[in-house]
PDB file with SEQRES, HELIX, SHEET and CRYST1 records, atoms N, CA, C and O in Angstrom:
SEQRES   1 A   90  MET ASP GLU LEU GLU ILE LYS ARG LYS ARG LEU LYS MET          
SEQRES   2 A   90  ARG SER MET ARG ARG GLY ILE LYS GLU MET ASP LEU ILE          
SEQRES   3 A   90  LEU LYS ASN PHE ALA GLU LEU ARG LEU HIS LEU MET SER          
SEQRES   4 A   90  GLU LEU GLU LEU GLU ASN PHE GLU ASN LEU LEU PHE GLU          
SEQRES   5 A   90  ASN ASP GLN ASP LEU TYR GLN TRP SER THR GLY GLN VAL          
SEQRES   6 A   90  ASP PRO LYS GLN GLU PHE VAL ASP LEU VAL GLN GLU ILE          
SEQRES   7 A   90  LYS THR PHE ILE SER LYS SER GLY GLY LEU ALA SER              
HELIX    1 AA1 GLU A    3  MET A   16  1                                  14    
HELIX    2 AA2 LYS A   21  ARG A   34  1                                  14    
HELIX    3 AA3 LEU A   35  LEU A   37  5                                   3    
HELIX    4 AA4 GLU A   40  LEU A   50  1                                  11    
HELIX    5 AA5 ASP A   54  SER A   61  1                                   8    
HELIX    6 AA6 GLN A   69  PHE A   71  5                                   3    
HELIX    7 AA7 VAL A   72  SER A   85  1                                  14    
CRYST1    1.000    1.000    1.000  90.00  90.00  90.00 P 1           1          
ATOM      1  N   MET A   1      29.868  17.904  15.087  1.00  0.00           N  
ATOM      2  CA  MET A   1      28.478  17.484  15.254  1.00  0.00           C  
ATOM      3  C   MET A   1      28.309  16.926  16.680  1.00  0.00           C  
ATOM      4  O   MET A   1      29.099  16.088  17.114  1.00  0.00           O  
ATOM      5  N   ASP A   2      27.291  17.386  17.397  1.00  0.00           N  
ATOM      6  CA  ASP A   2      27.087  16.922  18.754  1.00  0.00           C  
ATOM      7  C   ASP A   2      26.342  15.574  18.789  1.00  0.00           C  
ATOM      8  O   ASP A   2      25.844  15.090  17.773  1.00  0.00           O  
ATOM      9  N   GLU A   3      26.287  14.999  19.975  1.00  0.00           N  
ATOM     10  CA  GLU A   3      25.692  13.658  20.136  1.00  0.00           C  
ATOM     11  C   GLU A   3      24.205  13.608  19.712  1.00  0.00           C  
ATOM     12  O   GLU A   3      23.765  12.638  19.097  1.00  0.00           O  
ATOM     13  N   LEU A   4      23.440  14.666  20.050  1.00  0.00           N  
ATOM     14  CA  LEU A   4      22.029  14.658  19.680  1.00  0.00           C  
ATOM     15  C   LEU A   4      21.850  14.722  18.162  1.00  0.00           C  
ATOM     16  O   LEU A   4      20.943  14.095  17.616  1.00  0.00           O  
ATOM     17  N   GLU A   5      22.700  15.468  17.492  1.00  0.00           N  
ATOM     18  CA  GLU A   5      22.606  15.553  16.033  1.00  0.00           C  
ATOM     19  C   GLU A   5      22.934  14.204  15.393  1.00  0.00           C  
ATOM     20  O   GLU A   5      22.298  13.795  14.422  1.00  0.00           O  
ATOM     21  N   ILE A   6      23.916  13.533  15.939  1.00  0.00           N  
ATOM     22  CA  ILE A   6      24.261  12.194  15.445  1.00  0.00           C  
ATOM     23  C   ILE A   6      23.100  11.236  15.669  1.00  0.00           C  
ATOM     24  O   ILE A   6      22.765  10.434  14.797  1.00  0.00           O  
ATOM     25  N   LYS A   7      22.488  11.328  16.847  1.00  0.00           N  
ATOM     26  CA  LYS A   7      21.326  10.468  17.174  1.00  0.00           C  
ATOM     27  C   LYS A   7      20.182  10.760  16.220  1.00  0.00           C  
ATOM     28  O   LYS A   7      19.530   9.827  15.750  1.00  0.00           O  
ATOM     29  N   ARG A   8      19.917  12.024  15.920  1.00  0.00           N  
ATOM     30  CA  ARG A   8      18.852  12.370  14.993  1.00  0.00           C  
ATOM     31  C   ARG A   8      19.100  11.783  13.609  1.00  0.00           C  
ATOM     32  O   ARG A   8      18.182  11.260  12.977  1.00  0.00           O  
ATOM     33  N   LYS A   9      20.313  11.869  13.150  1.00  0.00           N  
ATOM     34  CA  LYS A   9      20.654  11.304  11.824  1.00  0.00           C  
ATOM     35  C   LYS A   9      20.466   9.785  11.796  1.00  0.00           C  
ATOM     36  O   LYS A   9      19.934   9.227  10.837  1.00  0.00           O  
ATOM     37  N   ARG A  10      20.916   9.132  12.870  1.00  0.00           N  
ATOM     38  CA  ARG A  10      20.750   7.665  12.975  1.00  0.00           C  
ATOM     39  C   ARG A  10      19.264   7.281  13.010  1.00  0.00           C  
ATOM     40  O   ARG A  10      18.848   6.335  12.342  1.00  0.00           O  
ATOM     41  N   LEU A  11      18.475   8.016  13.788  1.00  0.00           N  
ATOM     42  CA  LEU A  11      17.040   7.706  13.884  1.00  0.00           C  
ATOM     43  C   LEU A  11      16.332   7.981  12.575  1.00  0.00           C  
ATOM     44  O   LEU A  11      15.395   7.264  12.222  1.00  0.00           O  
ATOM     45  N   LYS A  12      16.748   8.984  11.856  1.00  0.00           N  
ATOM     46  CA  LYS A  12      16.144   9.285  10.550  1.00  0.00           C  
ATOM     47  C   LYS A  12      16.406   8.109   9.610  1.00  0.00           C  
ATOM     48  O   LYS A  12      15.504   7.681   8.890  1.00  0.00           O  
ATOM     49  N   MET A  13      17.621   7.589   9.612  1.00  0.00           N  
ATOM     50  CA  MET A  13      17.949   6.440   8.746  1.00  0.00           C  
ATOM     51  C   MET A  13      17.133   5.216   9.166  1.00  0.00           C  
ATOM     52  O   MET A  13      16.621   4.502   8.303  1.00  0.00           O  
ATOM     53  N   ARG A  14      17.001   4.962  10.449  1.00  0.00           N  
ATOM     54  CA  ARG A  14      16.226   3.803  10.897  1.00  0.00           C  
ATOM     55  C   ARG A  14      14.743   3.966  10.539  1.00  0.00           C  
ATOM     56  O   ARG A  14      14.043   2.981  10.305  1.00  0.00           O  
ATOM     57  N   SER A  15      14.279   5.204  10.499  1.00  0.00           N  
ATOM     58  CA  SER A  15      12.894   5.468  10.159  1.00  0.00           C  
ATOM     59  C   SER A  15      12.577   5.128   8.696  1.00  0.00           C  
ATOM     60  O   SER A  15      11.439   4.816   8.345  1.00  0.00           O  
ATOM     61  N   MET A  16      13.608   5.196   7.863  1.00  0.00           N  
ATOM     62  CA  MET A  16      13.438   4.970   6.425  1.00  0.00           C  
ATOM     63  C   MET A  16      13.547   3.505   6.047  1.00  0.00           C  
ATOM     64  O   MET A  16      13.208   3.145   4.919  1.00  0.00           O  
ATOM     65  N   ARG A  17      13.997   2.666   6.927  1.00  0.00           N  
ATOM     66  CA  ARG A  17      14.263   1.269   6.585  1.00  0.00           C  
ATOM     67  C   ARG A  17      13.510   0.341   7.539  1.00  0.00           C  
ATOM     68  O   ARG A  17      14.117  -0.409   8.304  1.00  0.00           O  
ATOM     69  N   ARG A  18      12.197   0.406   7.481  1.00  0.00           N  
ATOM     70  CA  ARG A  18      11.370  -0.353   8.409  1.00  0.00           C  
ATOM     71  C   ARG A  18      11.069  -1.773   7.914  1.00  0.00           C  
ATOM     72  O   ARG A  18      11.088  -2.726   8.692  1.00  0.00           O  
ATOM     73  N   GLY A  19      10.796  -1.898   6.632  1.00  0.00           N  
ATOM     74  CA  GLY A  19      10.402  -3.210   6.122  1.00  0.00           C  
ATOM     75  C   GLY A  19       9.037  -3.153   5.457  1.00  0.00           C  
ATOM     76  O   GLY A  19       8.846  -3.726   4.384  1.00  0.00           O  
ATOM     77  N   ILE A  20       8.096  -2.475   6.075  1.00  0.00           N  
ATOM     78  CA  ILE A  20       6.791  -2.266   5.460  1.00  0.00           C  
ATOM     79  C   ILE A  20       6.817  -0.887   4.822  1.00  0.00           C  
ATOM     80  O   ILE A  20       7.074   0.114   5.492  1.00  0.00           O  
ATOM     81  N   LYS A  21       6.547  -0.841   3.518  1.00  0.00           N  
ATOM     82  CA  LYS A  21       6.651   0.393   2.740  1.00  0.00           C  
ATOM     83  C   LYS A  21       5.862   1.548   3.365  1.00  0.00           C  
ATOM     84  O   LYS A  21       6.348   2.677   3.438  1.00  0.00           O  
ATOM     85  N   GLU A  22       4.660   1.253   3.806  1.00  0.00           N  
ATOM     86  CA  GLU A  22       3.817   2.318   4.415  1.00  0.00           C  
ATOM     87  C   GLU A  22       4.497   2.937   5.640  1.00  0.00           C  
ATOM     88  O   GLU A  22       4.487   4.156   5.812  1.00  0.00           O  
ATOM     89  N   MET A  23       5.092   2.084   6.496  1.00  0.00           N  
ATOM     90  CA  MET A  23       5.758   2.620   7.684  1.00  0.00           C  
ATOM     91  C   MET A  23       7.047   3.345   7.298  1.00  0.00           C  
ATOM     92  O   MET A  23       7.417   4.333   7.932  1.00  0.00           O  
ATOM     93  N   ASP A  24       7.732   2.857   6.258  1.00  0.00           N  
ATOM     94  CA  ASP A  24       8.922   3.571   5.766  1.00  0.00           C  
ATOM     95  C   ASP A  24       8.541   5.003   5.414  1.00  0.00           C  
ATOM     96  O   ASP A  24       9.206   5.950   5.834  1.00  0.00           O  
ATOM     97  N   LEU A  25       7.488   5.154   4.656  1.00  0.00           N  
ATOM     98  CA  LEU A  25       7.066   6.471   4.174  1.00  0.00           C  
ATOM     99  C   LEU A  25       6.566   7.346   5.320  1.00  0.00           C  
ATOM    100  O   LEU A  25       6.943   8.513   5.424  1.00  0.00           O  
ATOM    101  N   ILE A  26       5.721   6.785   6.173  1.00  0.00           N  
ATOM    102  CA  ILE A  26       5.158   7.564   7.294  1.00  0.00           C  
ATOM    103  C   ILE A  26       6.270   8.022   8.227  1.00  0.00           C  
ATOM    104  O   ILE A  26       6.376   9.209   8.539  1.00  0.00           O  
ATOM    105  N   LEU A  27       7.097   7.085   8.671  1.00  0.00           N  
ATOM    106  CA  LEU A  27       8.135   7.434   9.668  1.00  0.00           C  
ATOM    107  C   LEU A  27       9.237   8.271   9.088  1.00  0.00           C  
ATOM    108  O   LEU A  27       9.780   9.138   9.773  1.00  0.00           O  
ATOM    109  N   LYS A  28       9.589   8.031   7.822  1.00  0.00           N  
ATOM    110  CA  LYS A  28      10.607   8.843   7.165  1.00  0.00           C  
ATOM    111  C   LYS A  28      10.183  10.310   7.123  1.00  0.00           C  
ATOM    112  O   LYS A  28      10.943  11.206   7.491  1.00  0.00           O  
ATOM    113  N   ASN A  29       8.974  10.527   6.675  1.00  0.00           N  
ATOM    114  CA  ASN A  29       8.456  11.891   6.566  1.00  0.00           C  
ATOM    115  C   ASN A  29       8.226  12.530   7.921  1.00  0.00           C  
ATOM    116  O   ASN A  29       8.503  13.715   8.103  1.00  0.00           O  
ATOM    117  N   PHE A  30       7.724  11.763   8.869  1.00  0.00           N  
ATOM    118  CA  PHE A  30       7.547  12.263  10.225  1.00  0.00           C  
ATOM    119  C   PHE A  30       8.903  12.651  10.815  1.00  0.00           C  
ATOM    120  O   PHE A  30       9.029  13.715  11.422  1.00  0.00           O  
ATOM    121  N   ALA A  31       9.904  11.811  10.644  1.00  0.00           N  
ATOM    122  CA  ALA A  31      11.243  12.072  11.167  1.00  0.00           C  
ATOM    123  C   ALA A  31      11.844  13.336  10.553  1.00  0.00           C  
ATOM    124  O   ALA A  31      12.451  14.145  11.255  1.00  0.00           O  
ATOM    125  N   GLU A  32      11.675  13.496   9.270  1.00  0.00           N  
ATOM    126  CA  GLU A  32      12.207  14.678   8.596  1.00  0.00           C  
ATOM    127  C   GLU A  32      11.628  15.958   9.161  1.00  0.00           C  
ATOM    128  O   GLU A  32      12.328  16.965   9.262  1.00  0.00           O  
ATOM    129  N   LEU A  33      10.358  15.929   9.529  1.00  0.00           N  
ATOM    130  CA  LEU A  33       9.700  17.136  10.031  1.00  0.00           C  
ATOM    131  C   LEU A  33       9.842  17.335  11.539  1.00  0.00           C  
ATOM    132  O   LEU A  33       9.778  18.468  12.015  1.00  0.00           O  
ATOM    133  N   ARG A  34      10.031  16.263  12.290  1.00  0.00           N  
ATOM    134  CA  ARG A  34       9.935  16.385  13.758  1.00  0.00           C  
ATOM    135  C   ARG A  34      11.208  16.136  14.537  1.00  0.00           C  
ATOM    136  O   ARG A  34      11.367  16.694  15.623  1.00  0.00           O  
ATOM    137  N   LEU A  35      12.124  15.324  14.031  1.00  0.00           N  
ATOM    138  CA  LEU A  35      13.298  14.954  14.843  1.00  0.00           C  
ATOM    139  C   LEU A  35      14.085  16.151  15.329  1.00  0.00           C  
ATOM    140  O   LEU A  35      14.548  16.160  16.470  1.00  0.00           O  
ATOM    141  N   HIS A  36      14.249  17.159  14.495  1.00  0.00           N  
ATOM    142  CA  HIS A  36      15.046  18.310  14.888  1.00  0.00           C  
ATOM    143  C   HIS A  36      14.400  19.126  16.015  1.00  0.00           C  
ATOM    144  O   HIS A  36      15.061  19.951  16.645  1.00  0.00           O  
ATOM    145  N   LEU A  37      13.093  18.889  16.267  1.00  0.00           N  
ATOM    146  CA  LEU A  37      12.392  19.591  17.321  1.00  0.00           C  
ATOM    147  C   LEU A  37      12.300  18.804  18.619  1.00  0.00           C  
ATOM    148  O   LEU A  37      11.864  19.336  19.640  1.00  0.00           O  
ATOM    149  N   MET A  38      12.710  17.533  18.587  1.00  0.00           N  
ATOM    150  CA  MET A  38      12.566  16.658  19.757  1.00  0.00           C  
ATOM    151  C   MET A  38      13.662  16.862  20.776  1.00  0.00           C  
ATOM    152  O   MET A  38      14.824  17.091  20.441  1.00  0.00           O  
ATOM    153  N   SER A  39      13.263  16.773  22.013  1.00  0.00           N  
ATOM    154  CA  SER A  39      14.224  16.802  23.140  1.00  0.00           C  
ATOM    155  C   SER A  39      14.941  15.443  23.192  1.00  0.00           C  
ATOM    156  O   SER A  39      14.583  14.506  22.479  1.00  0.00           O  
ATOM    157  N   GLU A  40      15.930  15.369  24.029  1.00  0.00           N  
ATOM    158  CA  GLU A  40      16.672  14.123  24.196  1.00  0.00           C  
ATOM    159  C   GLU A  40      15.737  13.012  24.680  1.00  0.00           C  
ATOM    160  O   GLU A  40      15.826  11.877  24.213  1.00  0.00           O  
ATOM    161  N   LEU A  41      14.861  13.332  25.595  1.00  0.00           N  
ATOM    162  CA  LEU A  41      13.902  12.333  26.108  1.00  0.00           C  
ATOM    163  C   LEU A  41      12.939  11.881  25.006  1.00  0.00           C  
ATOM    164  O   LEU A  41      12.634  10.694  24.896  1.00  0.00           O  
ATOM    165  N   GLU A  42      12.464  12.824  24.195  1.00  0.00           N  
ATOM    166  CA  GLU A  42      11.579  12.476  23.101  1.00  0.00           C  
ATOM    167  C   GLU A  42      12.281  11.635  22.040  1.00  0.00           C  
ATOM    168  O   GLU A  42      11.686  10.724  21.465  1.00  0.00           O  
ATOM    169  N   LEU A  43      13.540  11.943  21.787  1.00  0.00           N  
ATOM    170  CA  LEU A  43      14.333  11.133  20.852  1.00  0.00           C  
ATOM    171  C   LEU A  43      14.472   9.704  21.367  1.00  0.00           C  
ATOM    172  O   LEU A  43      14.379   8.745  20.600  1.00  0.00           O  
ATOM    173  N   GLU A  44      14.695   9.575  22.667  1.00  0.00           N  
ATOM    174  CA  GLU A  44      14.817   8.250  23.283  1.00  0.00           C  
ATOM    175  C   GLU A  44      13.531   7.459  23.109  1.00  0.00           C  
ATOM    176  O   GLU A  44      13.566   6.267  22.802  1.00  0.00           O  
ATOM    177  N   ASN A  45      12.403   8.119  23.303  1.00  0.00           N  
ATOM    178  CA  ASN A  45      11.104   7.471  23.149  1.00  0.00           C  
ATOM    179  C   ASN A  45      10.869   7.063  21.684  1.00  0.00           C  
ATOM    180  O   ASN A  45      10.358   5.975  21.418  1.00  0.00           O  
ATOM    181  N   PHE A  46      11.243   7.936  20.738  1.00  0.00           N  
ATOM    182  CA  PHE A  46      11.122   7.614  19.328  1.00  0.00           C  
ATOM    183  C   PHE A  46      12.019   6.418  18.980  1.00  0.00           C  
ATOM    184  O   PHE A  46      11.610   5.525  18.238  1.00  0.00           O  
ATOM    185  N   GLU A  47      13.226   6.409  19.515  1.00  0.00           N  
ATOM    186  CA  GLU A  47      14.111   5.291  19.273  1.00  0.00           C  
ATOM    187  C   GLU A  47      13.512   3.989  19.785  1.00  0.00           C  
ATOM    188  O   GLU A  47      13.582   2.965  19.105  1.00  0.00           O  
ATOM    189  N   ASN A  48      12.923   4.019  20.979  1.00  0.00           N  
ATOM    190  CA  ASN A  48      12.264   2.818  21.521  1.00  0.00           C  
ATOM    191  C   ASN A  48      11.098   2.400  20.652  1.00  0.00           C  
ATOM    192  O   ASN A  48      10.873   1.206  20.458  1.00  0.00           O  
ATOM    193  N   LEU A  49      10.356   3.351  20.126  1.00  0.00           N  
ATOM    194  CA  LEU A  49       9.252   3.058  19.224  1.00  0.00           C  
ATOM    195  C   LEU A  49       9.742   2.296  17.991  1.00  0.00           C  
ATOM    196  O   LEU A  49       9.075   1.378  17.513  1.00  0.00           O  
ATOM    197  N   LEU A  50      10.901   2.684  17.488  1.00  0.00           N  
ATOM    198  CA  LEU A  50      11.441   2.047  16.272  1.00  0.00           C  
ATOM    199  C   LEU A  50      11.832   0.588  16.475  1.00  0.00           C  
ATOM    200  O   LEU A  50      12.016  -0.142  15.501  1.00  0.00           O  
ATOM    201  N   PHE A  51      11.963   0.151  17.737  1.00  0.00           N  
ATOM    202  CA  PHE A  51      12.222  -1.250  18.028  1.00  0.00           C  
ATOM    203  C   PHE A  51      10.962  -2.113  17.963  1.00  0.00           C  
ATOM    204  O   PHE A  51      11.039  -3.341  17.968  1.00  0.00           O  
ATOM    205  N   GLU A  52       9.817  -1.464  17.903  1.00  0.00           N  
ATOM    206  CA  GLU A  52       8.543  -2.203  17.876  1.00  0.00           C  
ATOM    207  C   GLU A  52       8.315  -2.818  16.484  1.00  0.00           C  
ATOM    208  O   GLU A  52       8.878  -2.371  15.485  1.00  0.00           O  
ATOM    209  N   ASN A  53       7.497  -3.824  16.461  1.00  0.00           N  
ATOM    210  CA  ASN A  53       7.128  -4.518  15.220  1.00  0.00           C  
ATOM    211  C   ASN A  53       6.372  -3.591  14.272  1.00  0.00           C  
ATOM    212  O   ASN A  53       5.514  -2.820  14.701  1.00  0.00           O  
ATOM    213  N   ASP A  54       6.695  -3.672  12.984  1.00  0.00           N  
ATOM    214  CA  ASP A  54       6.040  -2.826  11.987  1.00  0.00           C  
ATOM    215  C   ASP A  54       4.535  -2.984  11.940  1.00  0.00           C  
ATOM    216  O   ASP A  54       3.809  -2.000  11.794  1.00  0.00           O  
ATOM    217  N   GLN A  55       4.064  -4.205  12.061  1.00  0.00           N  
ATOM    218  CA  GLN A  55       2.613  -4.434  12.036  1.00  0.00           C  
ATOM    219  C   GLN A  55       1.941  -3.699  13.186  1.00  0.00           C  
ATOM    220  O   GLN A  55       0.886  -3.091  13.005  1.00  0.00           O  
ATOM    221  N   ASP A  56       2.553  -3.752  14.381  1.00  0.00           N  
ATOM    222  CA  ASP A  56       2.009  -3.043  15.529  1.00  0.00           C  
ATOM    223  C   ASP A  56       2.049  -1.527  15.298  1.00  0.00           C  
ATOM    224  O   ASP A  56       1.074  -0.823  15.563  1.00  0.00           O  
ATOM    225  N   LEU A  57       3.187  -1.037  14.800  1.00  0.00           N  
ATOM    226  CA  LEU A  57       3.329   0.403  14.509  1.00  0.00           C  
ATOM    227  C   LEU A  57       2.268   0.877  13.528  1.00  0.00           C  
ATOM    228  O   LEU A  57       1.665   1.935  13.711  1.00  0.00           O  
ATOM    229  N   TYR A  58       2.050   0.097  12.501  1.00  0.00           N  
ATOM    230  CA  TYR A  58       1.050   0.475  11.487  1.00  0.00           C  
ATOM    231  C   TYR A  58      -0.337   0.532  12.113  1.00  0.00           C  
ATOM    232  O   TYR A  58      -1.083   1.488  11.900  1.00  0.00           O  
ATOM    233  N   GLN A  59      -0.675  -0.483  12.876  1.00  0.00           N  
ATOM    234  CA  GLN A  59      -2.017  -0.506  13.506  1.00  0.00           C  
ATOM    235  C   GLN A  59      -2.171   0.639  14.529  1.00  0.00           C  
ATOM    236  O   GLN A  59      -3.239   1.243  14.627  1.00  0.00           O  
ATOM    237  N   TRP A  60      -1.123   0.927  15.274  1.00  0.00           N  
ATOM    238  CA  TRP A  60      -1.178   2.046  16.215  1.00  0.00           C  
ATOM    239  C   TRP A  60      -1.327   3.368  15.463  1.00  0.00           C  
ATOM    240  O   TRP A  60      -2.142   4.211  15.838  1.00  0.00           O  
ATOM    241  N   SER A  61      -0.548   3.544  14.413  1.00  0.00           N  
ATOM    242  CA  SER A  61      -0.510   4.797  13.658  1.00  0.00           C  
ATOM    243  C   SER A  61      -1.798   5.066  12.898  1.00  0.00           C  
ATOM    244  O   SER A  61      -2.144   6.221  12.651  1.00  0.00           O  
ATOM    245  N   THR A  62      -2.502   4.022  12.531  1.00  0.00           N  
ATOM    246  CA  THR A  62      -3.749   4.179  11.803  1.00  0.00           C  
ATOM    247  C   THR A  62      -4.961   4.095  12.710  1.00  0.00           C  
ATOM    248  O   THR A  62      -6.094   4.166  12.234  1.00  0.00           O  
ATOM    249  N   GLY A  63      -4.743   3.945  14.011  1.00  0.00           N  
ATOM    250  CA  GLY A  63      -5.851   3.925  14.968  1.00  0.00           C  
ATOM    251  C   GLY A  63      -6.606   2.619  15.048  1.00  0.00           C  
ATOM    252  O   GLY A  63      -7.687   2.568  15.634  1.00  0.00           O  
ATOM    253  N   GLN A  64      -6.061   1.559  14.469  1.00  0.00           N  
ATOM    254  CA  GLN A  64      -6.751   0.261  14.500  1.00  0.00           C  
ATOM    255  C   GLN A  64      -6.646  -0.387  15.888  1.00  0.00           C  
ATOM    256  O   GLN A  64      -7.544  -1.107  16.325  1.00  0.00           O  
ATOM    257  N   VAL A  65      -5.536  -0.114  16.559  1.00  0.00           N  
ATOM    258  CA  VAL A  65      -5.276  -0.699  17.862  1.00  0.00           C  
ATOM    259  C   VAL A  65      -4.631   0.389  18.743  1.00  0.00           C  
ATOM    260  O   VAL A  65      -3.860   1.213  18.251  1.00  0.00           O  
ATOM    261  N   ASP A  66      -4.942   0.384  19.999  1.00  0.00           N  
ATOM    262  CA  ASP A  66      -4.314   1.341  20.929  1.00  0.00           C  
ATOM    263  C   ASP A  66      -2.850   0.986  21.134  1.00  0.00           C  
ATOM    264  O   ASP A  66      -2.509  -0.189  21.266  1.00  0.00           O  
ATOM    265  N   PRO A  67      -1.975   2.000  21.162  1.00  0.00           N  
ATOM    266  CA  PRO A  67      -0.538   1.745  21.358  1.00  0.00           C  
ATOM    267  C   PRO A  67      -0.214   1.405  22.795  1.00  0.00           C  
ATOM    268  O   PRO A  67      -1.031   1.613  23.692  1.00  0.00           O  
ATOM    269  N   LYS A  68       0.976   0.883  23.012  1.00  0.00           N  
ATOM    270  CA  LYS A  68       1.465   0.694  24.378  1.00  0.00           C  
ATOM    271  C   LYS A  68       1.456   2.036  25.084  1.00  0.00           C  
ATOM    272  O   LYS A  68       1.639   3.081  24.458  1.00  0.00           O  
ATOM    273  N   GLN A  69       1.248   2.003  26.364  1.00  0.00           N  
ATOM    274  CA  GLN A  69       1.125   3.246  27.159  1.00  0.00           C  
ATOM    275  C   GLN A  69       2.284   4.209  26.975  1.00  0.00           C  
ATOM    276  O   GLN A  69       2.074   5.419  26.902  1.00  0.00           O  
ATOM    277  N   GLU A  70       3.515   3.687  26.898  1.00  0.00           N  
ATOM    278  CA  GLU A  70       4.677   4.558  26.811  1.00  0.00           C  
ATOM    279  C   GLU A  70       4.759   5.305  25.473  1.00  0.00           C  
ATOM    280  O   GLU A  70       5.534   6.252  25.331  1.00  0.00           O  
ATOM    281  N   PHE A  71       3.955   4.872  24.497  1.00  0.00           N  
ATOM    282  CA  PHE A  71       3.984   5.489  23.171  1.00  0.00           C  
ATOM    283  C   PHE A  71       2.732   6.278  22.820  1.00  0.00           C  
ATOM    284  O   PHE A  71       2.611   6.769  21.698  1.00  0.00           O  
ATOM    285  N   VAL A  72       1.804   6.409  23.752  1.00  0.00           N  
ATOM    286  CA  VAL A  72       0.521   7.045  23.470  1.00  0.00           C  
ATOM    287  C   VAL A  72       0.701   8.443  22.874  1.00  0.00           C  
ATOM    288  O   VAL A  72       0.126   8.750  21.830  1.00  0.00           O  
ATOM    289  N   ASP A  73       1.494   9.285  23.529  1.00  0.00           N  
ATOM    290  CA  ASP A  73       1.669  10.676  23.029  1.00  0.00           C  
ATOM    291  C   ASP A  73       2.374  10.716  21.690  1.00  0.00           C  
ATOM    292  O   ASP A  73       1.976  11.466  20.798  1.00  0.00           O  
ATOM    293  N   LEU A  74       3.407   9.924  21.542  1.00  0.00           N  
ATOM    294  CA  LEU A  74       4.166   9.913  20.287  1.00  0.00           C  
ATOM    295  C   LEU A  74       3.299   9.386  19.134  1.00  0.00           C  
ATOM    296  O   LEU A  74       3.304   9.947  18.038  1.00  0.00           O  
ATOM    297  N   VAL A  75       2.576   8.333  19.387  1.00  0.00           N  
ATOM    298  CA  VAL A  75       1.709   7.778  18.326  1.00  0.00           C  
ATOM    299  C   VAL A  75       0.621   8.789  17.968  1.00  0.00           C  
ATOM    300  O   VAL A  75       0.251   8.913  16.800  1.00  0.00           O  
ATOM    301  N   GLN A  76       0.110   9.504  18.955  1.00  0.00           N  
ATOM    302  CA  GLN A  76      -0.883  10.537  18.660  1.00  0.00           C  
ATOM    303  C   GLN A  76      -0.297  11.617  17.768  1.00  0.00           C  
ATOM    304  O   GLN A  76      -0.968  12.121  16.867  1.00  0.00           O  
ATOM    305  N   GLU A  77       0.951  11.969  18.020  1.00  0.00           N  
ATOM    306  CA  GLU A  77       1.646  12.956  17.193  1.00  0.00           C  
ATOM    307  C   GLU A  77       1.805  12.426  15.753  1.00  0.00           C  
ATOM    308  O   GLU A  77       1.639  13.176  14.791  1.00  0.00           O  
ATOM    309  N   ILE A  78       2.125  11.146  15.620  1.00  0.00           N  
ATOM    310  CA  ILE A  78       2.245  10.522  14.289  1.00  0.00           C  
ATOM    311  C   ILE A  78       0.881  10.506  13.607  1.00  0.00           C  
ATOM    312  O   ILE A  78       0.783  10.812  12.419  1.00  0.00           O  
ATOM    313  N   LYS A  79      -0.171  10.154  14.342  1.00  0.00           N  
ATOM    314  CA  LYS A  79      -1.513  10.130  13.757  1.00  0.00           C  
ATOM    315  C   LYS A  79      -1.943  11.509  13.291  1.00  0.00           C  
ATOM    316  O   LYS A  79      -2.566  11.641  12.238  1.00  0.00           O  
ATOM    317  N   THR A  80      -1.619  12.535  14.060  1.00  0.00           N  
ATOM    318  CA  THR A  80      -1.921  13.915  13.660  1.00  0.00           C  
ATOM    319  C   THR A  80      -1.144  14.260  12.407  1.00  0.00           C  
ATOM    320  O   THR A  80      -1.690  14.869  11.487  1.00  0.00           O  
ATOM    321  N   PHE A  81       0.132  13.874  12.358  1.00  0.00           N  
ATOM    322  CA  PHE A  81       0.948  14.096  11.162  1.00  0.00           C  
ATOM    323  C   PHE A  81       0.301  13.436   9.937  1.00  0.00           C  
ATOM    324  O   PHE A  81       0.217  14.055   8.876  1.00  0.00           O  
ATOM    325  N   ILE A  82      -0.151  12.198  10.074  1.00  0.00           N  
ATOM    326  CA  ILE A  82      -0.764  11.483   8.960  1.00  0.00           C  
ATOM    327  C   ILE A  82      -2.023  12.202   8.507  1.00  0.00           C  
ATOM    328  O   ILE A  82      -2.246  12.362   7.307  1.00  0.00           O  
ATOM    329  N   SER A  83      -2.848  12.637   9.451  1.00  0.00           N  
ATOM    330  CA  SER A  83      -4.114  13.262   9.063  1.00  0.00           C  
ATOM    331  C   SER A  83      -3.901  14.631   8.409  1.00  0.00           C  
ATOM    332  O   SER A  83      -4.679  15.028   7.542  1.00  0.00           O  
ATOM    333  N   LYS A  84      -2.865  15.344   8.811  1.00  0.00           N  
ATOM    334  CA  LYS A  84      -2.600  16.664   8.214  1.00  0.00           C  
ATOM    335  C   LYS A  84      -1.889  16.577   6.865  1.00  0.00           C  
ATOM    336  O   LYS A  84      -2.138  17.387   5.972  1.00  0.00           O  
ATOM    337  N   SER A  85      -1.006  15.593   6.723  1.00  0.00           N  
ATOM    338  CA  SER A  85      -0.175  15.536   5.525  1.00  0.00           C  
ATOM    339  C   SER A  85      -0.467  14.358   4.613  1.00  0.00           C  
ATOM    340  O   SER A  85       0.058  14.276   3.503  1.00  0.00           O  
ATOM    341  N   GLY A  86      -1.278  13.478   5.071  1.00  0.00           N  
ATOM    342  CA  GLY A  86      -1.451  12.251   4.321  1.00  0.00           C  
ATOM    343  C   GLY A  86      -0.389  11.248   4.713  1.00  0.00           C  
ATOM    344  O   GLY A  86      -0.522  10.056   4.437  1.00  0.00           O  
ATOM    345  N   GLY A  87       0.682  11.730   5.364  1.00  0.00           N  
ATOM    346  CA  GLY A  87       1.732  10.883   5.906  1.00  0.00           C  
ATOM    347  C   GLY A  87       2.616  10.194   4.864  1.00  0.00           C  
ATOM    348  O   GLY A  87       3.722   9.751   5.175  1.00  0.00           O  
ATOM    349  N   LEU A  88       2.137  10.109   3.663  1.00  0.00           N  
ATOM    350  CA  LEU A  88       2.884   9.352   2.663  1.00  0.00           C  
ATOM    351  C   LEU A  88       3.526  10.260   1.595  1.00  0.00           C  
ATOM    352  O   LEU A  88       4.316   9.784   0.780  1.00  0.00           O  
ATOM    353  N   ALA A  89       3.204  11.514   1.595  1.00  0.00           N  
ATOM    354  CA  ALA A  89       3.783  12.408   0.582  1.00  0.00           C  
ATOM    355  C   ALA A  89       5.257  12.631   0.889  1.00  0.00           C  
ATOM    356  O   ALA A  89       5.635  12.814   2.046  1.00  0.00           O  
ATOM    357  N   SER A  90       6.086  12.615  -0.147  1.00  0.00           N  
ATOM    358  CA  SER A  90       7.505  12.819   0.043  1.00  0.00           C  
ATOM    359  C   SER A  90       7.838  14.268   0.059  1.00  0.00           C  
ATOM    360  O   SER A  90       9.004  14.632   0.211  1.00  0.00           O  
TER     361      SER A  90                                                      
END                                                                             
């Protein structure tokens, strides 16, 4: 298994254990569908996003508050995922 594959597995696990159930579901499902398509740079950005507070992530993902500049594109991708899939379906 190469380093990127290991990183993807680690990020998938971190996506599932956020603390807020809604973010667990959203990020778990997003990770399952998108991590394998992400470049190394995109994975790095996703990893940085996972260090953010759950309350902030939830507000960014639901459009209640604008995300930090470095996460604008990624959060938009998550918001699109939520709108297309409901984000919470397993």
